[in-house]
C-alpha positions, 0 to 999 in steps of 0.5 A, a space after each residue: 173905389 166901391 170896394 173901400 166904402 165898408 171899411 171906411 164906414 167901420 174905422 170911421 165909427 158909424 153906428 150902423 148903415 141904418 142910422 147912416 141913411 136916416 135923414 134925421 140922424 144926417 141931420 142931428 149928426 151935421 147941425 146938433 152933434 157938435 153940442 149934444 154929441 154925436 150919441 146925443 147925450 150932451 157931450 159934444 165937442 163944443 159942450 164945454 164953451 156953453 154956459 149951460 150944459 147941453 141936455 142929454 137928448 136920449 131921456 127926454 121921454 123918461 124925463 116927460 113920464 114916459 111921453 116924448 115931448 114933441 111939442 116942447 122939442 120942436 119949439 126948441 128947435 125951431 126957436 120958439 122957446 128960448 134956450 139960455 145955453 145957446 145965448 139966443 134962440 136955437 137954433 144957430 141954423 135957423 135959416 136951414 130949418 125953415 122950409 117946407 112945413 109937415 104935420 106930425 103927431 105928438 106924444 099926446 096925440 095932438 098935430 102940430 106943424 113943423 119943417 121937414 128937417 125939424 120932423 126928421 130930427 124929432 123923429 129920430 130923436 124918438 128912436 133913441 130914447 133910453 129907459 135908463 
C-alpha cells in the first residue's frame, strides 16, 4: 500500500510535499480554496457564483505597501470585518475557526490574538506572497 502513495500524490497534482504538511495550507485547501482557488489567486470553482470576485490572496502584501496586513486578514477570516462577496460575515465555517487563541505578530510589529486555525492559515498566506 505504501508504494502507491507517492504516485498518487503526483497524479493528484500536489504542489509539494512540504505544502501538504503545512497545517495552514491544509486548512486553506479545505475551507477557502473553493472560492479563492487552490493557488489562492481568486479562481476557485465557486468564484463565479459570488457577487464579488474573490481576492487574489497572493498579492495582499504588495497591495499594502510591502507589509502583510495581518490584523485585517485575521478580522476578515474571523468575521469581525464584513465581506460583501460572501453575503455575510466570513467565514461560513465560523464554528470551525473558533477555538483556543494564540498570539501572533502583525506585519507592523503589533501583537494580536487569533484562533490557532486562523493563525495557521494567515502564516501560510504570508509564505505565498508574490511581488508581481
